[in-house]
C-alpha positions as CSV (number, residue, x, y, z in Angstrom):
1,M,104.4,81.1,50.6
2,A,105.4,84.8,50.4
3,K,105.7,86.4,53.8
4,T,102.9,88.8,54.7
5,V,102.8,91.9,56.8
6,A,101.4,89.7,59.6
7,D,104.3,87.3,59.3
8,F,106.7,90.2,59.5
9,V,105.0,91.7,62.6
10,L,105.4,88.5,64.6
11,A,109.0,88.1,63.4
12,R,109.8,91.6,64.4
13,L,108.2,91.2,67.8
14,A,110.4,88.1,68.3
15,E,113.5,90.1,67.4
16,W,112.4,92.4,70.3
17,G,112.5,89.4,72.6
18,I,108.8,88.8,72.8
19,D,107.9,85.1,73.0
20,R,104.2,85.2,73.9
21,V,101.2,87.3,73.0
22,F,98.0,87.4,75.1
23,G,94.8,87.7,73.1
24,Y,91.6,86.4,71.7
25,P,90.9,85.8,68.0
26,G,88.4,87.4,65.6
27,D,88.1,88.2,61.9
28,G,89.7,91.6,62.3
29,I,93.0,89.8,63.1
30,N,92.6,86.7,60.9
31,G,95.9,87.5,59.1
32,L,97.8,87.7,62.4
33,I,96.2,84.5,63.8
34,G,97.2,82.7,60.5
35,A,100.7,83.9,60.9
36,F,100.9,82.4,64.4
37,G,100.0,79.1,62.8
38,R,102.8,79.4,60.4
39,E,105.2,80.7,63.0
40,G,105.3,77.4,65.0
41,Q,106.9,77.6,68.4
42,A,108.8,80.9,67.8
43,M,105.9,82.9,69.1
44,R,103.2,81.6,71.5
45,F,99.6,82.8,71.4
46,I,98.1,82.6,74.8
47,Q,94.3,82.5,74.4
48,S,92.4,84.3,77.2
49,R,88.8,83.9,78.0
50,H,88.1,87.6,77.4
51,E,90.2,90.5,75.9
52,E,90.2,92.3,79.2
53,E,92.0,89.4,80.8
54,A,94.5,89.4,77.9
55,A,95.4,93.0,78.7
56,F,95.6,92.2,82.4
57,M,98.0,89.3,81.6
58,A,100.2,91.6,79.4
59,C,100.4,94.1,82.3
60,A,101.3,91.4,84.8
61,H,103.9,89.9,82.4
62,A,105.5,93.3,82.4
63,K,105.3,93.6,86.2
64,F,106.8,90.2,86.9
65,T,109.4,90.0,84.1
66,G,110.5,93.6,83.4
67,Q,109.8,92.9,79.7
68,I,107.2,94.4,77.4
69,G,103.8,92.8,77.6
70,V,101.9,92.4,74.3
71,C,98.2,91.8,73.8
72,L,96.2,91.3,70.7
73,A,92.5,91.8,69.9
74,T,90.2,92.0,67.0
75,S,88.5,95.2,65.8
76,G,85.5,96.8,67.3
77,P,84.3,94.9,70.4
78,G,87.6,93.0,71.0
79,A,89.5,96.3,70.9
80,I,87.1,97.9,73.3
81,H,87.3,95.0,75.7
82,L,91.1,95.6,76.1
83,L,90.7,99.0,77.6
84,N,90.3,98.2,81.3
85,G,93.5,96.1,81.4
86,L,95.4,98.7,79.4
87,Y,94.4,101.5,81.7
88,D,95.6,99.2,84.5
89,A,99.0,99.1,82.8
90,K,99.0,102.8,82.1
91,L,98.3,103.9,85.6
92,D,100.9,101.4,87.0
93,H,103.5,102.6,84.4
94,Q,103.9,99.2,82.8
95,P,105.2,98.8,79.2
96,V,102.5,97.2,77.2
97,V,101.9,97.1,73.4
98,A,98.4,96.5,72.2
99,I,97.9,95.3,68.6
100,V,94.3,95.5,67.3
101,G,92.6,94.7,64.1
102,Q,90.4,97.0,62.0
103,Q,88.1,96.6,59.1
104,A,89.5,96.7,55.5
105,R,90.8,100.2,54.5
106,S,88.3,100.3,51.6
107,S,85.3,100.1,54.1
108,L,86.4,102.7,56.5
109,G,84.2,105.7,56.7
110,G,81.3,103.7,55.4
111,D,79.7,102.8,58.8
112,F,80.8,99.2,58.2
113,Q,80.0,96.5,60.8
114,Q,82.4,96.7,63.8
115,E,83.9,99.9,62.4
116,V,85.1,101.9,65.4
117,D,87.5,104.9,65.3
118,L,90.2,103.0,67.1
119,A,92.8,105.7,66.9
120,A,90.4,108.0,68.8
121,L,89.4,105.2,71.2
122,F,93.0,104.5,72.3
123,K,94.3,108.1,72.2
124,D,94.1,108.5,75.9
125,V,95.2,105.1,77.2
126,A,98.0,105.0,74.5
127,R,98.7,108.7,74.4
128,D,102.4,108.3,73.9
129,F,101.9,106.4,70.6
130,V,98.9,105.1,68.7
131,Q,99.1,104.7,65.0
132,V,97.1,103.0,62.1
133,M,99.2,100.9,59.7
134,S,98.1,101.9,56.2
135,T,100.9,100.3,54.1
136,A,103.2,97.4,54.3
137,E,106.2,99.8,54.4
138,Q,105.0,101.1,57.8
139,A,105.1,97.8,59.6
140,R,108.8,97.9,60.6
141,H,108.9,101.4,62.0
142,L,105.5,101.2,63.7
143,I,106.5,98.0,65.6
144,D,109.9,99.4,66.5
145,R,108.5,102.7,67.7
146,A,105.6,101.1,69.7
147,M,108.1,98.8,71.4
148,R,110.7,101.4,72.1
149,I,108.3,104.1,73.3
150,A,106.5,101.6,75.6
151,L,109.8,100.6,77.1
152,E,111.3,104.1,77.4
153,R,108.1,105.8,78.7
154,R,106.9,102.8,80.7
155,A,103.7,103.3,78.9
156,V,100.9,101.7,76.8
157,T,101.3,102.0,73.0
158,C,98.9,100.8,70.3
159,I,99.1,99.8,66.6
160,V,95.9,99.4,64.6
161,I,96.3,97.1,61.6
162,P,93.4,96.8,59.1
163,N,92.7,93.2,58.1
164,D,93.6,93.7,54.5
165,V,97.0,95.3,55.4
166,Q,97.8,92.1,57.4
167,D,97.7,90.1,54.2
168,L,99.8,92.4,52.0
169,P,103.3,91.2,51.0
170,A,105.8,92.2,53.7
171,V,108.4,94.9,53.1
172,P,111.1,94.1,55.6
173,H,113.5,96.7,54.0
174,P,111.7,99.8,52.8
175,P,113.3,101.4,49.7
176,Q,115.9,104.1,50.4
177,R,113.9,107.1,49.3
178,H,112.1,110.2,50.6
179,G,109.3,109.5,53.0
180,M,110.5,106.0,54.1
181,M,111.6,105.1,57.6
182,H,114.5,102.8,58.5
183,T,114.3,102.0,62.2
184,G,116.3,99.6,64.2
185,I,116.2,97.5,67.4
186,G,119.6,98.4,68.8
187,A,120.1,98.5,72.5
188,V,119.9,101.9,74.3
189,S,122.3,102.8,77.1
190,H,121.1,105.0,79.8
191,S,122.6,107.1,82.5
192,H,120.0,107.9,85.2
193,V,122.0,109.6,87.9
194,P,121.4,113.3,88.7
195,G,124.3,115.7,88.8
196,E,126.6,116.2,91.7
197,D,125.1,119.5,92.9
198,A,121.6,118.0,93.1
199,L,122.9,114.9,95.0
200,H,124.8,117.1,97.5
201,N,121.7,119.3,98.0
202,A,119.6,116.2,98.6
203,A,122.1,114.8,101.1
204,S,122.1,118.1,102.9
205,V,118.4,117.9,103.5
206,L,118.5,114.2,104.6
207,N,121.6,114.7,106.9
208,R,120.0,117.6,108.9
209,G,116.9,115.5,109.6
210,R,116.6,113.9,113.0
211,K,113.5,111.8,112.3
212,V,113.7,110.5,108.7
213,A,110.9,108.6,107.1
214,I,111.1,106.9,103.7
215,L,108.2,106.1,101.5
216,A,109.0,103.5,98.8
217,G,106.8,102.6,95.8
218,A,107.1,100.4,92.7
219,G,109.8,102.6,91.2
220,A,112.1,101.3,94.0
221,L,111.7,97.7,93.0
222,G,115.2,96.5,92.0
223,A,116.8,98.9,94.4
224,S,116.2,96.9,97.6
225,D,119.8,96.7,98.8
226,E,120.5,100.4,98.2
227,L,117.2,101.4,99.9
228,A,118.1,99.3,102.9
229,Q,121.6,100.8,103.1
230,V,120.1,104.3,103.0
231,A,117.6,103.5,105.7
232,E,120.4,102.1,107.9
233,R,122.6,105.1,107.3
234,L,119.8,107.6,108.1
235,G,118.2,105.6,111.0
236,A,115.0,105.8,109.1
237,G,111.8,103.9,109.0
238,V,110.4,102.7,105.7
239,A,106.7,102.7,104.7
240,K,105.6,101.2,101.5
241,A,102.9,102.0,98.9
242,L,101.0,98.9,97.9
243,L,102.8,98.6,94.5
244,G,106.1,98.7,96.5
245,K,105.2,96.0,98.9
246,A,108.0,93.7,97.5
247,V,110.7,96.4,97.8
248,L,111.8,95.4,101.3
249,S,111.0,92.5,103.5
250,D,108.0,93.1,105.8
251,R,110.1,91.3,108.5
252,L,112.7,94.0,108.8
253,P,112.2,95.7,112.2
254,Y,112.2,99.2,110.7
255,V,109.7,98.5,107.9
256,T,106.4,99.8,109.0
257,G,104.4,98.2,106.2
258,S,101.7,99.6,103.9
259,I,100.5,103.2,104.1
260,G,97.1,104.7,103.6
261,L,93.5,103.5,104.3
262,L,94.8,99.9,104.0
263,G,98.0,100.8,105.9
264,T,99.3,100.2,109.3
265,V,99.4,102.3,112.5
266,P,103.2,102.4,112.5
267,S,103.2,103.9,109.0
268,W,100.7,106.5,110.1
269,R,102.8,107.5,113.1
270,L,106.0,107.4,111.0
271,M,104.5,110.1,108.7
272,Q,102.9,112.2,111.4
273,D,106.0,112.4,113.5
274,C,108.9,112.6,111.0
275,D,110.8,115.8,110.2
276,T,112.2,114.6,106.9
277,L,110.6,112.6,104.1
278,L,112.4,110.7,101.4
279,M,110.1,109.5,98.6
280,V,111.5,106.9,96.3
281,G,109.7,105.7,93.1
282,T,106.2,106.5,94.3
283,T,103.2,108.7,93.4
284,F,101.1,107.5,96.4
285,P,98.0,109.6,96.0
286,Y,96.5,110.0,99.4
287,T,98.2,113.1,100.7
288,E,96.3,113.1,104.0
289,F,98.5,110.2,105.0
290,L,101.7,112.1,104.3
291,P,103.3,114.6,106.8
292,P,101.4,117.8,107.2
293,E,102.6,120.4,104.8
294,G,105.6,122.4,106.2
295,Q,106.4,119.8,108.8
296,A,109.0,117.8,106.9
297,G,111.9,118.6,104.6
298,G,111.4,116.6,101.4
299,V,113.6,114.7,98.9
300,Q,112.0,112.7,96.1
301,I,113.6,110.3,93.6
302,D,111.7,109.3,90.5
303,R,112.7,108.5,86.9
304,D,109.9,110.6,85.6
305,G,110.5,114.3,86.4
306,R,106.8,115.0,86.0
307,A,106.1,113.1,89.2
308,L,108.5,115.3,91.3
309,G,106.7,117.5,93.8
310,L,103.3,116.1,92.8
311,R,102.2,114.8,96.2
312,Y,104.4,116.8,98.7
313,P,106.2,120.1,98.4
314,I,109.7,118.7,98.3
315,E,112.9,120.7,98.6
316,V,115.0,118.6,96.2
317,G,113.8,116.5,93.4
318,L,116.1,113.9,91.7
319,A,115.0,112.7,88.3
320,G,116.8,109.4,88.0
321,D,116.8,105.6,88.3
322,A,116.1,104.6,92.0
323,K,118.9,102.1,92.2
324,Q,121.6,104.2,90.6
325,T,120.5,107.4,92.4
326,L,120.4,105.8,95.8
327,A,123.9,104.3,95.2
328,A,125.3,107.7,94.2
329,L,123.6,109.4,97.2
330,L,124.7,106.9,99.8
331,P,128.4,108.1,100.2
332,L,127.1,111.6,100.8
333,L,124.9,110.6,103.7
334,E,126.1,110.8,107.3
335,Q,125.7,107.9,109.7
336,K,123.1,108.8,112.3
337,T,124.3,108.2,115.8
338,D,121.2,109.2,117.8
339,L,119.0,106.2,117.1
340,D,116.1,107.0,119.5
341,W,113.8,107.6,116.5
342,R,114.7,104.3,115.0
343,H,114.2,102.5,118.3
344,D,110.7,104.1,118.6
345,I,109.9,102.9,115.1
346,E,111.0,99.3,115.8
347,K,108.9,99.2,119.0
348,D,105.9,100.4,117.1
349,V,106.4,97.7,114.5
350,A,106.9,95.0,117.0
351,R,103.7,96.0,118.9
352,W,101.8,96.2,115.6
353,R,102.7,92.7,114.7
354,E,101.2,91.6,117.9
355,V,98.1,93.5,117.2
356,V,97.7,92.0,113.7
357,A,98.0,88.5,115.1
358,A,95.5,89.2,117.9
359,R,93.0,90.7,115.5
360,A,93.2,87.7,113.2
361,Q,92.5,85.4,116.1
362,T,89.2,87.0,117.1
363,R,86.3,84.7,116.5
364,G,82.7,85.0,115.3
365,E,80.1,82.8,113.7
366,L,82.0,82.8,110.4
367,I,85.8,82.8,109.8
368,N,87.7,86.0,110.4
369,P,89.0,87.1,107.0
370,Q,92.3,88.1,108.4
371,L,93.1,84.5,109.6
372,P,93.7,82.8,106.3
373,F,96.0,85.7,105.2
374,L,98.0,85.5,108.5
375,E,98.3,81.7,108.2
376,L,99.2,82.0,104.5
377,S,102.0,84.4,105.4
378,K,103.6,81.8,107.5
379,R,103.6,79.2,104.7
380,L,104.5,81.2,101.6
381,P,107.6,79.7,99.9
382,D,110.5,82.2,99.5
383,D,110.1,82.3,95.7
384,S,106.4,82.9,95.7
385,I,104.5,85.2,93.3
386,V,101.5,86.8,95.1
387,T,98.7,88.7,93.4
388,C,95.8,90.4,95.0
389,D,92.6,91.8,93.7
390,S,90.9,95.1,94.6
391,G,88.3,94.9,97.4
392,S,88.4,93.8,101.0
393,A,91.1,91.2,100.2
394,A,93.5,94.1,99.6
395,N,93.1,95.2,103.2
396,W,94.3,91.9,104.5
397,Y,97.0,91.5,101.9
398,A,98.4,94.9,102.8
399,R,98.5,94.2,106.6
400,D,98.7,90.5,107.2
401,V,100.9,89.1,104.4
402,D,104.6,89.4,104.9
403,V,106.6,89.7,101.6
404,R,110.1,88.5,101.9
405,P,113.2,88.7,99.7
406,G,112.9,86.8,96.5
407,M,109.1,87.1,96.3
408,L,107.2,88.9,93.6
409,A,103.9,90.6,94.5
410,S,101.5,93.0,92.8
411,I,98.0,94.5,92.7
412,S,96.2,97.0,90.5
413,G,97.6,100.1,92.1
414,G,96.6,103.2,90.2
415,L,93.4,102.0,88.7
416,A,92.5,99.7,91.6
417,T,90.3,97.7,89.3
418,M,88.5,94.5,90.2
419,G,89.1,91.2,88.3
420,C,92.9,91.4,87.9
421,A,94.3,88.9,90.4
422,V,93.7,85.6,88.7
423,P,94.8,86.8,85.3
424,Y,97.8,88.4,87.0
425,A,98.6,85.0,88.7
426,L,98.3,83.1,85.4
427,A,100.6,85.5,83.6
428,G,103.1,85.1,86.5
429,K,102.9,81.3,86.3
430,L,103.4,81.3,82.5
431,A,106.5,83.5,82.9
432,W,107.8,81.6,85.9
433,P,106.3,78.0,85.8
434,E,108.8,76.7,88.4
435,R,107.6,79.2,91.1
436,P,104.5,78.8,93.4
437,V,101.8,81.4,92.7
438,V,99.0,82.6,95.0
439,A,96.0,84.8,94.0
440,L,94.1,86.5,96.8
441,V,90.6,87.2,95.6
442,G,87.2,88.3,96.9
443,D,84.0,86.6,95.7
444,G,83.0,89.7,93.7
445,A,86.2,89.6,91.7
446,M,85.9,85.9,91.2
447,Q,82.4,86.3,89.7
448,M,83.7,89.1,87.5
449,N,86.8,87.5,85.9
450,G,88.3,84.9,88.2
451,I,86.1,81.9,87.4
452,N,86.6,82.4,83.7
453,T,90.4,82.6,84.0
454,L,90.3,79.3,85.9
455,I,89.2,77.6,82.7
456,T,92.5,78.6,81.2
457,V,94.4,77.5,84.3
458,A,92.7,74.1,84.0
459,D,93.7,73.9,80.4
460,R,97.4,74.7,80.9
461,W,98.5,73.5,84.3
462,R,99.9,70.2,83.1
463,D,102.6,72.0,81.2
464,W,104.0,73.6,84.4
465,N,107.1,72.3,86.1
466,D,105.6,73.1,89.5
467,P,101.8,72.7,89.8
468,R,101.5,75.0,92.9
469,F,98.9,77.6,92.0
470,V,96.5,78.6,94.8
471,V,93.5,80.8,94.4
472,L,92.4,81.9,97.9
473,V,88.8,83.1,97.6
474,L,87.1,85.0,100.4
475,N,83.4,84.0,100.2
476,N,81.3,86.4,102.2
477,G,78.4,87.0,99.8
478,D,79.0,90.7,99.9
479,L,80.9,93.4,97.8
480,N,82.5,94.0,101.1
481,L,84.9,97.0,100.6
482,V,82.1,99.0,99.1
483,T,79.8,98.1,102.0
484,W,82.4,99.5,104.4
485,E,83.0,102.6,102.3
486,Q,79.3,103.3,102.3
487,R,79.2,102.9,106.1
488,I,82.2,105.0,107.0
489,M,82.2,107.6,104.3
490,G,78.5,108.1,103.7
491,G,76.8,106.9,106.9
492,D,74.7,104.5,104.8
493,P,73.8,101.0,105.7
494,R,74.5,98.0,103.4
495,F,72.2,98.3,100.4
496,R,71.3,94.7,99.7
497,D,70.4,95.2,96.0
498,S,73.8,96.4,95.1
499,Q,76.0,94.6,97.7
500,R,74.6,91.0,97.8
501,L,76.4,88.5,95.6
502,P,74.6,85.4,94.2
503,P,75.7,82.2,96.1
504,F,78.3,80.2,94.2
505,S,80.5,77.3,95.3
506,Y,84.0,78.2,94.1
507,A,85.6,75.0,95.4
508,E,83.1,72.8,93.6
509,Y,83.6,74.8,90.5
510,G,87.3,74.2,90.7
511,K,86.6,70.4,91.0
512,L,84.3,70.6,88.0
513,L,87.3,71.9,86.0
514,G,89.6,69.1,87.2
515,L,91.4,71.3,89.8
516,E,91.5,70.7,93.5
517,G,88.7,72.4,95.5
518,I,88.8,73.0,99.2
519,R,86.0,74.6,101.1
520,V,86.7,75.8,104.7
521,T,83.9,76.7,107.1
522,D,85.7,76.4,110.5
523,S,88.6,78.6,111.7
524,E,90.4,75.5,113.1
525,D,90.7,74.1,109.6
526,V,92.4,77.0,108.0
527,P,96.0,76.0,108.7
528,S,95.5,72.4,107.5
529,A,93.6,73.6,104.4
530,L,96.6,75.8,103.4
531,D,99.0,72.9,103.9
532,R,96.8,70.8,101.7
533,A,96.7,73.5,99.0
534,F,100.5,73.8,98.8
535,A,101.0,70.0,98.8
536,A,98.4,69.4,96.0
537,D,99.4,67.9,92.7
538,R,97.4,70.5,90.8
539,P,96.1,74.0,91.1
540,V,93.7,74.6,94.0
541,V,90.7,76.8,94.6
542,L,90.7,77.4,98.3
543,E,87.3,78.8,99.3
544,V,87.1,80.3,102.8
545,M,83.7,81.2,104.2
546,T,84.4,84.5,105.9
547,D,82.6,87.1,108.0
548,P,81.5,90.2,106.1
549,E,81.1,92.2,109.3
550,V,84.8,92.2,110.4
551,P,85.8,95.8,109.8
552,P,89.0,96.8,107.9
553,M,90.1,99.1,110.7
554,P,92.0,102.1,109.1
555,P,95.1,103.3,110.9
556,H,93.4,106.6,111.7
557,I,89.7,107.4,111.8
558,T,88.3,111.0,112.0
559,S,85.4,112.0,114.2
560,K,83.4,112.6,111.0
561,Q,84.0,109.0,109.9
562,F,83.2,107.6,113.3
563,G,79.9,109.5,113.3
564,A,79.0,108.3,109.9
565,Y,79.8,104.7,110.9
566,M,77.6,104.8,114.0
567,Q,74.8,106.4,111.9
568,A,75.1,103.6,109.4
569,L,75.0,100.8,112.0
570,R,71.8,102.2,113.5
571,K,70.1,101.8,110.2
572,D,71.7,98.4,109.2
573,P,70.0,95.1,110.1
574,A,73.6,93.7,110.5
575,G,74.6,96.7,112.6
576,G,74.8,94.8,115.8
577,A,77.0,92.1,114.4
578,A,79.3,94.7,112.8
579,L,79.5,96.7,116.1
580,R,80.4,93.5,118.0
581,A,83.1,92.7,115.5
582,T,84.4,96.2,115.6
583,L,84.7,96.1,119.4
584,K,86.6,92.9,119.2
585,Q,89.0,94.3,116.7
586,W,89.5,97.5,118.9
587,W,90.0,95.4,122.0
588,A,92.6,93.2,120.3
589,G,94.5,96.3,119.3
């Protein structure tokens, strides 16, 4: 059979090193799906339960492997479904290529069924590159450009392929004439180190600081050793944005943990008391948690020069790779000899760890949601992959789970979307089948996407070298983070119609799928349930019945927020229980 454009597209993706594509079939991509059937094992099609999950999985694949993630969807509704997961990739700066079908060229402009202006639809999320393939000669350069631009810009790109184009005879080598493109895959060598003058200027700012704080984000992943050496040289404390949680071990005495509303008290104090701030690979958005403007001299390192000076008025911005730039900066930094600042940070961190443990041990009628996270942290294998969903689970992930060297961990950072953790976890397991994977999910996110992704887990787990795949579900019957936001920000009580979740037994559902299901209703059973989950011979849905009234205590609360909270509790039927839980948390701290 003559090779088609669809055959060529898959072969070209394979030349780029792509070995799996996440997607869902439909008639708009029949040609591509047929090519997968002819391709055999060279390219694997990973069927998701929904196109949104396919995009989440492509994003997570990029996060956990450093490679480009590729997702595939049909025209119209399938393409539209991709958008949330693609925006997740865009806002977290992950290289993802979306390939979507379209109706036949002859029908376009005729209001045909499922005809959507896909170039316009994807123009924002794939703003760096979105193109429609109109001829077979375009296939080579559109694939090459979509892949290279996604990689170089760390961005989402998109190719729209009408279904009739997919079946055209392939043109691997366009003729050598005017108007034809002849692209290649050749490797690109980069130098991402700023000039000597800029490095000396940055070192001057950091050397004159007496109280240096470092804020690290996802852009510092891969630069752990260099970042630790800089922190030691400067006697600095290190706070981490959520996407940078795996940059440095949470057990280092000078690592203050997460920053922001979900952050720690030591991170808050670090930023409020420092006189110098070094930001590495982060665009952490909540500027109220950074030093007051004018208090601290600032240096920022980011590979994207557009991010420099975006969150804090820095003195020196270094556009470069975090690892290479920190390595070049290190010899220019003076060793701090006055370590009083560092000792204060370490005391703060040690005290905070006691507070976290004490808060997790407070008891109520239902299980304290902090407890399973604290106990999980003690049991995580060194090579674990940890994913977390948006919602109240993110509070406890940020504060109670220690990430150690060798672990991978991620969350939806920029978009903070619900429904990503289980698709993330599955993509991580497919990329690293020999590693244990844990997804931390609230019941809202489970009802949104998680229970559907479990169907795919149940279908695939027997192919894995290591069956350890634990989905830890906090079942509190409430969209809990929104409830607390309403209370603290708006002074409003829980609105039952919007906040209540339908009862659902996640553990029993897991058993129905042939997985292990464990339901925990007593705090005393949490440690043994986690031990069972990691010892199981198959993936596990670990459902913990948790108390929705345990507050996610922010590291700092304003008088306005306190007043709103008290106003909300006076109106809320659960106000008394929430107040008692708050007092217990305050006393434990």
